[in-house]
Every structure is written in C-alpha cells, then in structure tokens.
C-alpha positions in Angstrom: 75.0 71.3 94.2 77.8 69.0 93.0 76.5 68.8 89.4 77.0 72.5 88.5 78.2 72.9 84.9 81.6 74.6 84.8 83.2 76.2 81.8 86.8 75.4 81.1 89.3 75.5 78.3 92.8 74.1 77.8 95.8 75.0 75.6 98.9 73.1 74.6 99.6 69.4 74.0 97.8 66.8 76.0 101.2 65.1 76.6 102.7 68.2 78.3 102.8 68.6 82.0 99.4 70.1 83.1 99.0 73.4 84.9 95.5 74.2 86.3 95.0 78.0 86.8 92.7 78.8 89.8 91.5 82.3 90.0 90.2 84.1 93.1 86.8 84.8 94.6 84.1 86.2 92.2 86.6 86.1 89.4 86.4 84.5 85.9 89.1 82.3 84.6 89.9 84.7 81.8 91.4 87.0 84.3 94.4 84.8 83.8 95.8 86.8 80.9 95.9 85.1 77.5 99.5 86.3 77.0 100.6 84.7 80.3 98.9 81.4 79.5 100.5 81.6 76.0 104.0 81.8 77.6 103.3 78.8 79.6 102.2 76.8 76.6 105.2 78.0 74.6 107.3 76.6 77.5 105.8 73.1 77.0 102.9 73.1 79.4 99.3 72.0 79.0 97.3 74.9 80.5 93.8 74.7 81.8 91.7 77.6 83.1 88.0 77.6 84.2 85.3 79.8 85.5 84.1 79.2 89.1 80.5 78.5 89.6 78.4 81.7 89.4 81.1 83.5 87.3 81.6 83.9 83.6 80.2 81.1 81.4 79.8 78.6 84.3 76.4 77.8 85.5 74.5 80.3 87.7 73.1 78.9 90.9 69.8 79.8 92.6 71.5 80.2 95.9 68.3 80.4 97.9 67.2 77.1 96.6 70.6 75.4 96.4 73.0 77.1 98.8 76.6 76.1 98.7 79.8 76.8 100.6 83.5 77.4 99.7 83.9 73.7 100.4 81.9 73.1 97.2 83.9 75.7 95.3 87.0 73.8 96.4 85.6 70.5 95.3 84.9 72.1 91.9 88.7 72.1 91.4 88.7 68.3 91.7 85.8 68.2 89.2 87.8 70.2 86.7 90.8 67.9 87.0 88.6 64.9 86.6 86.8 66.3 83.6 90.2 66.8 81.9 91.3 63.3 82.8 93.9 64.4 85.3 94.8 62.6 88.5 97.1 65.5 89.4 98.4 68.8 88.1 100.6 71.7 88.9 98.2 74.2 90.7 98.9 77.9 89.9 96.5 80.0 92.1 95.7 83.7 92.5 94.2 85.5 95.6 91.4 83.4 97.2 92.3 80.7 94.6 95.5 80.4 96.7 93.5 79.4 99.7 91.8 76.7 97.6 95.2 75.5 96.4 96.7 75.4 99.9 93.8 73.4 101.3 93.9 70.9 98.4 97.7 70.5 98.9 96.9 69.7 102.6 94.0 67.4 102.0 94.9 65.7 98.7 98.6 65.9 98.2 98.3 63.2 95.5 96.5 65.7 93.3 99.2 68.5 93.6 102.4 68.1 91.6 103.5 71.6 92.7 101.8 74.7 94.2 102.2 78.3 93.1 100.4 80.9 95.1 100.2 84.5 93.8 98.8 87.4 95.8 97.2 85.2 98.5 97.0 84.8 102.2 98.0 82.0 104.5 95.3 79.3 105.0 93.7 79.8 108.5 95.0 83.4 108.8 91.7 85.1 109.0 92.1 87.2 105.9 88.4 87.9 105.6 88.1 89.3 109.2 91.2 91.5 108.6 89.6 93.1 105.5 86.2 93.4 107.2 87.7 95.2 110.2 89.5 97.5 107.9 86.3 98.4 106.0 84.3 98.9 109.2 87.0 100.8 111.0 87.3 98.3 113.8 90.8 97.9 115.3 92.7 94.9 114.1 93.3 92.1 116.6 96.8 91.6 117.9 98.8 89.2 115.8 96.4 89.4 112.8 97.5 89.6 109.2 98.6 92.9 107.8 95.7 95.1 106.8 95.0 96.3 103.2 96.3 99.7 102.1 94.5 102.9 102.9 93.7 103.4 99.2 92.0 100.0 99.0 90.1 100.6 102.2 88.9 104.0 101.1 87.7 102.7 97.7 85.7 99.8 99.1 84.2 101.9 102.0 82.9 104.3 99.4 81.7 101.4 97.2 79.6 100.0 100.1 77.6 103.2 100.4 77.3 104.2 96.8 74.1 103.4 94.8 74.6 100.4 92.5 75.6 101.4 88.9 72.9 101.1 86.3 73.6 100.0 82.7 76.5 98.5 80.9 78.7 101.6 80.7 78.3 102.5 84.4 79.0 98.9 85.4 82.2 98.7 83.3 83.3 102.1 84.6 83.0 100.8 88.1 84.9 97.6 87.2 87.7 99.6 85.7 87.9 101.8 88.8 88.2 98.7 90.9 90.9 97.3 88.7 92.9 100.5 89.1 92.8 100.2 92.9 93.8 96.5 92.7 96.6 97.3 90.2 98.4 99.3 92.9 100.8 102.2 92.4 104.0 100.4 91.3 103.4 100.3 87.6 101.6 102.5 85.1 97.9 101.7 84.8 96.7 101.1 81.2 93.1 102.3 81.3 92.3 101.3 77.7 93.5 97.8 78.3 91.7 97.6 81.6 88.5 98.7 79.9 88.8 96.0 77.2 89.3 93.4 79.8 86.3 94.5 81.9 84.2 94.7 78.8 85.1 91.1 78.1 84.3 90.1 81.7 81.0 91.9 81.5 79.9 90.5 78.2 80.8 86.9 78.7 79.1 86.5 82.1 75.8 84.6 82.2 74.8 86.8 85.2 77.4 89.3 86.4 75.6 89.8 89.7 75.7 86.0 90.5 79.4 86.3 91.5 78.2 87.8 94.8 77.0 84.4 95.8 80.6 83.7 96.7 80.2 86.0 99.6 77.1 84.1 100.7 79.0 80.9 100.4 81.7 82.2 102.7 79.0 83.2 105.2 77.2 79.9 104.9 80.1 78.0 106.5 81.2 75.7 107.9 84.6 77.3 108.4 86.7 76.9 105.2 90.1 77.7 106.6 91.6 75.2 109.0 94.3 76.7 111.3 97.8 75.4 111.7 97.9 72.9 108.9 100.3 74.5 106.4 103.2 72.5 107.8 101.5 69.5 106.2 102.0 70.8 102.6 104.5 68.5 100.9 104.2 69.9 97.3 107.0 72.1 96.1 105.7 75.6 96.7 106.4 78.9 95.1 104.8 82.0 96.7 104.6 85.2 94.7 103.8 88.7 96.0 103.9 92.1 94.3 106.0 94.8 95.9 102.9 97.0 95.8 100.3 94.5 96.9 97.3 96.6 98.1 95.0 93.9 99.4 97.3 91.4 101.2 100.6 93.2 101.8 103.1 90.9 103.4 100.9 87.9 103.4 103.0 86.0 100.9 106.0 86.0 103.3 103.8 84.4 106.0 102.7 81.6 103.6 106.3 80.9 102.7 107.3 80.8 106.4 104.6 78.2 107.2 105.1 75.8 104.3 108.2 73.7 104.6 110.7 74.5 101.9 108.5 77.2 100.2 110.2 79.8 98.2 109.1 83.5 98.1 109.5 85.7 95.0 108.7 89.4 95.1 107.7 91.0 91.7 108.8 94.6 91.5 105.9 97.0 90.9 103.2 94.4 90.9 100.0 94.9 92.9 97.1 92.5 93.0 96.6 92.1 89.3 98.7 90.5 86.5 99.7 93.3 84.1 101.8 92.6 81.0 104.9 94.0 82.6 104.9 91.0 85.0 104.1 88.2 82.5 107.7 87.3 81.5 109.0 87.1 85.1 105.9 85.2 86.3 105.9 82.7 83.4 109.6 82.1 83.7 109.2 81.4 87.5 106.2 79.1 87.0 108.0 77.2 84.1 111.0 76.7 86.3 108.9 75.6 89.3 106.9 73.1 87.3 109.7 71.5 85.4 109.6 67.8 85.7 
C-alpha cells in the first residue's frame, strides 16, 4: 500500500536547512528525543520526525490483506519528504533507519544533502542473519559482522520463550527492561525516565502490536539490502557508534570504511539508545555536519 497515512511533525523555521530524522525498525519517531531535536532547531535547522507505518500514530495496516516489504518502508521516506515540500534533506538515521538512509543515498543521491548514521550496520552486511544466528545459537559465518553482546542475546532468547505480557503495566515493564538492555552498560540507566518514555510510546500507539509487521515485511522480500554498493554513496557521511553498543558493536567502523570520505565518531558510554548525556555531543556533530 503506497497510500498509507503517516504521522509526522516538524519544528523550526521553514527557511532553515531541513533534517529528516529516520528511526529504526518497529520504532516510533518520538524515540528521537525532544531535547535532541530542540538542540538542532536552536542550531538553525528545520527538523522533521515521523512514525513508520504500523507504529505510533501512523496508519495500521492489515498485513494479511495488504502485505508490504521494507522497500515500501523505504519509499515512505520519499513520501514524507514530498509531503513537507522537500526535494532533498539532510538524513539523520538510527539503527535500521540507517539502512534506509544508506540505500536512499545510493539510489537517490539527489534527495540526500548529507547522511548521518547512528547505531547502524553496513548495507548488505547481513545484520539480520547475524542477530538470528546469535539468538538460535548457530555459529556465525566466517567474515560476518560482529555479533551482539552476550547480555543482548540472553535477554532476547528469554523473551522469545516467555509468555506475552498482559495489560498496560506488564507491557510497559517489558518495554523498560528492553530499553535497559539496549541502553548498554556505559552510562547510568535512568529507570524513571525510561518508564515515562515507554508510557508515551505505549499510549500514543494506534496498535502497539502492529509494529511486528516490520518483521513480516523483512521476511516478505525481495531482498532489501544490496551488497557492495556503499562505494556509490556521494553524500557527505557521518557515522556514529556508541562505545558500549550492545546490538551492532563495531558495525559503524565498517560503514565508515565502505563509504568514500565517511567520518566515524565514537560516543563514550553510549549504547544503542540516545540518552540525555549524549545529546550535546550528538547535536553538535550533526549541526557541524549539516552546515551549508
């Protein structure tokens, strides 16, 4: 379905350089922290964030009746740009959003003023298979991407066999526990702040369970990640990785190696989330990178 209604919002002056924030799989746009977005706006940027289809306030799709693939999720990025009257923008992407950004930079360089990739994996690297093998205990293939940490693997293995939580409190408890694992061990974990965020995520979703359709989209194919194309990226590229990344440790360096002229920045203590301690460094780096 190419006519799925997508929720988006923008901040800042329409005349400022536009930044489109692209979140990862199964993730709402408000996972881009308000304070981080505010720093970008204060630095003279027009900032746009949106909910992927089947997340947050965007439309929920009947996947059985109207199946889609990650190609459609990628094309939603173009639809958001079009809806905001933008021929191009600076793309700032997190996790699987980084795969979307990398592919758009390959396919449609005219739409990408610059690319910033945070906590992501190199396009065509087989990230999904690496995580799946870690969860199933299968040996990793020679030359594959680095596997997630033991703590990440243990948490998700247990999650796969646990009964689904029932009720709002139990769902939010589980979401907070997941955020703790993704946060990593490099910075203190603020459980109260995490709970407030996950309550917001829970309460603004049209259907929280619909986000699982992103997994179905990945399985529906065709293959979303072309191999050996990152040398074609011409957009100025900043790659950001936390020193305590639990999901994709070391993947950022591989992205930076494969994109000509890309710069790698390591954020001390950061895991796979965007806690307040990182906002100043991240915003300063993005503002510098997107200066026109």
